[in-house]
C-alpha positions as CSV (number, residue, x, y, z in Angstrom):
1,M,-6.6,-16.6,-13.0
2,S,-7.5,-20.1,-11.8
3,E,-10.7,-20.0,-9.9
4,G,-11.1,-22.9,-7.5
5,L,-7.3,-23.6,-7.4
6,I,-7.3,-22.9,-3.7
7,D,-9.7,-25.1,-1.7
8,A,-12.0,-23.0,0.5
9,D,-11.3,-25.4,3.4
10,I,-7.9,-24.5,4.7
11,R,-7.6,-28.0,6.2
12,K,-7.6,-29.5,2.7
13,A,-6.1,-26.7,0.7
14,E,-2.7,-26.6,-1.0
15,T,-0.8,-23.4,-1.3
16,L,-0.2,-21.5,-4.6
17,P,1.8,-23.4,-7.2
18,S,5.3,-22.1,-7.6
19,E,4.6,-20.8,-11.1
20,F,2.5,-18.0,-9.6
21,Y,5.7,-16.6,-8.2
22,T,8.1,-17.4,-11.1
23,D,6.2,-17.3,-14.4
24,E,6.1,-14.1,-16.5
25,Q,2.6,-14.7,-17.8
26,H,1.2,-15.0,-14.3
27,F,3.0,-11.8,-13.3
28,S,1.5,-9.9,-16.2
29,K,-2.0,-11.0,-15.2
30,Q,-1.3,-10.0,-11.6
31,M,-0.3,-6.5,-12.7
32,E,-3.5,-6.2,-14.6
33,R,-5.5,-6.9,-11.5
34,L,-3.3,-4.5,-9.4
35,S,-4.1,-1.7,-11.9
36,D,-7.8,-2.0,-11.2
37,S,-7.5,-2.2,-7.4
38,L,-7.3,0.4,-4.7
39,Q,-3.9,2.1,-4.5
40,F,-2.4,4.4,-1.9
41,V,-1.4,7.9,-3.1
42,G,-0.2,9.4,0.2
43,H,-1.3,11.3,3.2
44,S,-2.5,14.9,3.0
45,S,0.3,16.0,5.5
46,E,3.0,15.2,2.9
47,F,1.6,17.2,0.0
48,T,2.9,20.6,1.0
49,S,3.9,21.5,-2.6
50,D,1.5,22.6,-5.3
51,L,2.7,19.9,-7.6
52,T,3.9,16.4,-6.5
53,P,4.7,13.5,-8.9
54,I,3.7,10.0,-7.5
55,P,6.4,7.7,-9.0
56,H,5.2,4.5,-7.2
57,L,1.8,4.8,-8.9
58,E,3.6,5.1,-12.3
59,S,5.3,1.7,-11.5
60,I,2.0,0.0,-10.4
61,L,-0.5,1.6,-12.8
62,K,1.8,2.3,-15.7
63,Q,0.5,5.9,-15.6
64,P,2.6,8.9,-14.7
65,L,0.5,10.9,-12.2
66,L,0.7,14.3,-10.6
67,R,-1.0,15.2,-7.4
68,T,-1.9,18.9,-7.2
69,N,-3.2,21.4,-4.8
70,H,-5.6,23.8,-6.6
71,E,-7.1,26.5,-4.3
72,S,-9.2,24.4,-1.8
73,E,-9.3,21.3,-4.1
74,K,-6.9,18.4,-4.6
75,H,-6.5,16.6,-8.0
76,L,-4.7,13.6,-9.3
77,L,-3.8,14.4,-12.9
78,S,-2.1,12.7,-15.8
79,N,1.5,13.8,-15.7
80,V,1.8,13.6,-19.5
81,C,1.4,16.6,-21.8
82,T,-1.5,16.3,-24.2
83,H,0.6,17.7,-27.0
84,R,3.4,15.2,-27.6
85,G,3.4,13.0,-24.5
86,M,6.3,14.7,-22.6
87,L,6.4,14.2,-18.8
88,L,5.3,17.5,-17.3
89,C,6.7,17.5,-13.8
90,Q,9.5,15.3,-12.4
91,E,10.0,16.7,-8.9
92,K,8.0,18.5,-6.2
93,K,7.5,22.2,-6.8
94,N,5.3,25.2,-6.3
95,G,3.6,27.3,-9.0
96,K,0.3,28.6,-10.2
97,S,0.6,26.5,-13.4
98,I,1.9,23.3,-14.9
99,Q,4.1,24.0,-17.9
100,C,5.5,21.4,-20.3
101,P,9.3,21.7,-20.5
102,Y,9.2,20.6,-24.2
103,H,7.0,23.1,-26.0
104,G,5.6,25.3,-23.2
105,R,2.0,24.0,-23.2
106,T,0.6,25.3,-19.9
107,F,-2.2,23.9,-17.7
108,D,-4.0,25.1,-14.6
109,R,-3.5,22.9,-11.5
110,D,-6.9,21.4,-12.1
111,G,-5.7,20.1,-15.5
112,T,-7.4,22.7,-17.7
113,L,-5.4,23.9,-20.7
114,K,-4.4,27.6,-20.2
115,H,-2.0,28.4,-23.1
116,M,-0.2,26.8,-26.0
117,P,2.2,28.8,-28.2
118,G,2.2,28.3,-31.9
119,F,-1.3,26.9,-32.2
120,E,-3.0,30.1,-33.4
121,N,-4.0,28.6,-36.8
122,V,-5.1,25.2,-35.6
123,E,-8.8,24.4,-36.1
124,N,-11.1,23.3,-33.3
125,F,-8.4,24.0,-30.7
126,P,-8.5,23.8,-27.8
127,S,-11.0,21.0,-27.1
128,A,-11.7,18.9,-24.0
129,S,-9.1,16.4,-25.1
130,D,-6.4,19.0,-24.6
131,N,-7.0,19.1,-20.9
132,L,-5.2,16.7,-18.6
133,P,-7.1,13.5,-17.8
134,S,-7.6,12.8,-14.1
135,L,-8.3,9.9,-11.7
136,K,-10.6,10.1,-8.8
137,L,-8.7,11.1,-5.6
138,K,-10.5,9.6,-2.7
139,E,-9.7,10.8,0.9
140,W,-10.2,8.8,4.0
141,F,-9.2,10.4,7.4
142,G,-6.3,12.2,5.6
143,F,-5.1,9.1,3.7
144,E,-5.6,9.4,-0.1
145,F,-6.3,6.6,-2.5
146,T,-7.1,6.1,-6.2
147,S,-7.8,3.4,-8.8
148,L,-8.1,3.1,-12.6
149,D,-11.5,1.5,-11.8
150,S,-13.7,4.4,-10.9
151,S,-16.4,2.1,-9.6
152,L,-14.4,0.9,-6.6
153,K,-16.0,2.0,-3.3
154,L,-13.4,3.2,-0.9
155,E,-15.8,3.2,2.1
156,T,-16.7,-0.4,1.5
157,I,-13.1,-1.6,1.3
158,L,-11.9,0.3,4.3
159,E,-15.1,-0.2,6.4
160,P,-13.6,-2.9,8.6
161,I,-10.8,-0.6,9.7
162,E,-13.2,2.3,10.4
163,R,-15.6,0.1,12.3
164,R,-12.8,-1.5,14.4
165,M,-10.9,1.7,15.0
166,N,-13.3,4.6,15.0
167,W,-12.1,5.6,18.4
168,W,-8.6,6.0,17.0
169,L,-9.6,7.6,13.7
170,N,-11.8,10.3,15.3
171,D,-9.8,13.6,15.5
172,L,-6.8,11.9,13.9
173,K,-3.9,14.2,13.4
174,L,-0.8,12.8,11.7
175,E,2.4,14.3,10.4
176,H,4.6,12.8,7.7
177,D,8.1,12.1,9.1
178,T,10.4,11.8,6.1
179,S,13.3,10.7,8.3
180,R,11.6,7.4,8.9
181,D,10.6,6.7,5.3
182,R,12.4,3.8,3.6
183,Q,12.7,2.2,0.2
184,W,13.7,-1.4,0.1
185,D,14.5,-3.3,-3.1
186,I,14.1,-7.1,-2.8
187,D,15.0,-10.0,-5.1
188,A,11.6,-11.7,-4.8
189,N,8.1,-11.8,-6.2
190,W,5.7,-9.4,-4.6
191,I,3.3,-12.2,-3.6
192,L,6.0,-13.7,-1.4
193,Y,6.3,-10.4,0.5
194,V,2.6,-10.3,1.1
195,D,2.5,-14.0,2.1
196,N,5.1,-13.3,4.8
197,Y,3.3,-10.3,6.1
198,L,0.0,-12.2,6.5
199,E,1.1,-14.6,9.1
200,G,2.7,-14.4,12.5
201,F,3.8,-18.1,12.4
202,H,7.4,-17.1,11.6
203,I,7.8,-14.5,14.3
204,P,9.4,-16.7,17.0
205,F,11.9,-18.1,14.4
206,V,12.7,-15.0,12.4
207,H,12.1,-12.0,14.7
208,P,13.5,-12.7,18.2
209,E,13.3,-9.0,19.3
210,L,9.8,-8.5,18.0
211,N,8.8,-11.8,19.6
212,D,10.1,-10.5,23.0
213,A,8.0,-7.3,22.5
214,L,4.8,-9.3,22.0
215,A,2.9,-11.3,24.5
216,N,3.4,-15.1,24.0
217,D,-0.3,-15.8,23.4
218,G,-1.1,-12.5,21.8
219,Y,-1.2,-12.8,18.0
220,S,-4.5,-13.3,16.2
221,T,-5.8,-13.0,12.6
222,E,-9.2,-11.9,11.3
223,C,-10.2,-12.0,7.6
224,F,-12.5,-9.6,5.8
225,E,-13.5,-9.4,2.1
226,N,-10.7,-6.9,1.1
227,A,-8.7,-6.7,4.3
228,I,-7.0,-8.8,6.9
229,L,-6.3,-7.8,10.5
230,Q,-3.5,-9.2,12.6
231,I,-3.3,-8.0,16.2
232,G,-0.1,-8.1,18.3
233,M,-0.6,-8.0,22.1
234,A,1.8,-6.2,24.4
235,N,3.6,-7.6,27.4
236,E,2.6,-6.3,30.8
237,G,4.2,-2.9,31.3
238,D,5.1,-2.3,27.6
239,V,3.5,0.5,25.5
240,C,0.1,-0.2,24.2
241,F,-3.1,1.6,23.0
242,D,-5.4,3.3,25.4
243,I,-8.6,1.8,24.1
244,P,-11.9,3.3,25.4
245,N,-14.8,1.4,26.8
246,G,-17.3,0.4,24.2
247,S,-14.7,-0.8,21.7
248,V,-14.6,-4.5,21.0
249,D,-10.9,-4.3,22.0
250,A,-11.5,-2.5,25.3
251,E,-9.3,-3.6,28.2
252,K,-6.9,-5.4,25.8
253,R,-3.2,-4.6,25.8
254,I,-2.7,-4.2,22.1
255,A,0.8,-3.3,20.8
256,A,-0.1,-3.0,17.1
257,Y,-2.9,-3.4,14.6
258,Y,-1.5,-4.8,11.4
259,W,-4.0,-4.2,8.5
260,W,-3.5,-5.6,5.1
261,I,-5.6,-3.9,2.3
262,Y,-6.0,-6.0,-0.9
263,P,-3.8,-6.4,-2.8
264,N,-0.5,-4.6,-2.0
265,M,-0.9,-2.2,1.0
266,M,-0.2,-2.6,4.7
267,M,-1.4,-0.1,7.3
268,N,0.5,-0.8,10.5
269,I,-1.0,1.2,13.3
270,Y,1.1,1.6,16.5
271,P,0.6,3.9,19.5
272,W,3.1,6.3,17.9
273,G,1.2,6.5,14.6
274,V,1.1,4.7,11.2
275,S,3.7,2.9,9.0
276,M,2.1,2.6,5.6
277,N,3.8,0.0,3.4
278,V,3.2,-0.1,-0.3
279,I,4.4,-3.1,-2.3
280,V,5.5,-2.1,-5.8
281,P,6.1,-5.1,-8.1
282,K,9.0,-4.4,-10.5
283,G,9.3,-7.8,-12.2
284,V,8.5,-11.4,-11.6
285,N,11.4,-11.6,-9.2
286,K,11.9,-7.9,-8.3
287,T,9.9,-5.9,-5.7
288,T,10.3,-2.5,-4.2
289,V,8.7,-1.9,-0.7
290,L,8.0,1.7,0.4
291,F,7.7,2.5,4.1
292,K,6.0,5.9,4.8
293,S,5.7,7.1,8.4
294,Y,2.9,9.3,9.8
295,V,3.4,10.2,13.4
296,R,0.8,11.0,16.0
297,N,2.7,10.6,19.3
298,P,6.5,11.1,18.7
299,E,7.3,10.4,22.3
300,L,6.4,6.7,21.7
301,L,8.5,6.2,18.5
302,N,11.2,4.1,20.1
303,K,9.0,2.0,22.3
304,G,7.2,-1.3,21.9
305,A,6.6,-3.3,18.8
306,G,6.7,-0.2,16.6
307,A,10.3,0.6,17.5
308,L,11.8,-2.3,15.5
309,L,10.7,-1.6,12.0
310,D,14.1,-1.6,10.2
311,K,15.4,-4.7,12.0
312,V,12.2,-6.7,11.4
313,E,12.1,-5.6,7.7
314,L,15.7,-6.8,7.1
315,Q,14.9,-10.1,8.8
316,D,11.8,-10.5,6.6
317,Q,13.7,-9.8,3.5
318,T,16.2,-12.6,4.2
319,V,13.4,-15.2,4.4
320,V,11.4,-13.8,1.5
321,E,14.5,-13.9,-0.8
322,G,15.3,-17.4,0.4
323,C,11.8,-18.5,-0.5
324,M,12.1,-17.0,-3.9
325,R,15.2,-19.1,-4.6
326,G,13.5,-22.2,-3.3
327,L,10.4,-21.7,-5.4
328,Q,12.5,-21.8,-8.5
329,S,13.5,-25.4,-7.7
330,K,12.2,-28.1,-9.9
331,L,11.8,-30.2,-6.8
332,Y,9.2,-28.0,-5.2
333,H,5.7,-27.3,-6.5
334,R,3.3,-26.4,-3.7
335,G,2.8,-27.0,0.0
336,R,0.0,-26.9,2.7
337,Y,-1.3,-24.3,5.0
338,S,-1.3,-24.3,8.8
339,A,-5.0,-24.2,9.7
340,T,-4.0,-22.4,12.9
341,H,-1.5,-19.8,11.8
342,E,-1.9,-19.2,8.0
343,K,-5.6,-18.1,7.7
344,G,-4.5,-14.8,6.2
345,V,-2.3,-16.3,3.6
346,H,-5.1,-18.7,2.6
347,H,-7.6,-15.8,2.3
348,F,-5.1,-13.8,0.1
349,H,-4.5,-16.8,-2.2
350,K,-8.2,-17.4,-2.7
351,K,-8.8,-13.8,-3.7
352,L,-5.7,-13.8,-5.9
353,T,-7.0,-16.8,-7.9
354,Q,-10.7,-15.8,-8.1
């Protein structure tokens, strides 16, 4: 990447050059960085089957992975048979073992090889290399994460969320609501989608309904090392969080906490629960966005800022795809940041080019 490309002073800085969004070589480098970053696996409430493939991680990490329940333990295993490389499991299912559909090699749900027919005369078999490799599965208040970089410290990355919202996280009980899950396919580079998320500057122009649900002077941005928080304030009388005394946000009428987690996750926290968004780059100009919904207070689902997710998403897609077309113009190279409204975008671009 190009360290120093983005001036640390937002008042002087220029935005990312257009080739960061349109060039295949830049995209390849970005995917390498994503593979070593923290990635969302899911929430414990959705893993009701013994064996659950995680296809979005295969797209991001280029590793087919299988999340398993084994007695009281949870594992994230390679979903590739150690015999000939066949995919082991392609849909959710229950069972005491994982059996390869190609030649019958069988593994325990912790990845240990159990049985392999036809290998009676093979020397030094089985060995540790015949077991399924695994990645660390890190749990945080029911949310599960992983990375190809085992040295990443989950607690450090998510510490700003925990410190700010410990009152909400304590005794947190969420249920996965599949009826609210969405998969969106967008003709745009993944960075553009994140750029759009990280500023509320466009809300009055792009999201009239959301703009009406938020207080006029109630949108703020705070930057942390690996996260950005945007806060939307509720109008008087609209649904908001009941924030206890002692919190830095006590007595504020907050409609939503919008947390971005570097580089491609959004944890949108509403009074009804959490919409977790995962950005899955599919190509230099193709992106899939997954919405996964975890509900705490179902009676609040259709109220306030958190009731408009589908409409807001489609509005966002229109401008993101429009930007993608514009960035391919030979008459555009880069722009400038609003020092007032685009602090989050500036922070993201600095990290991306370090």
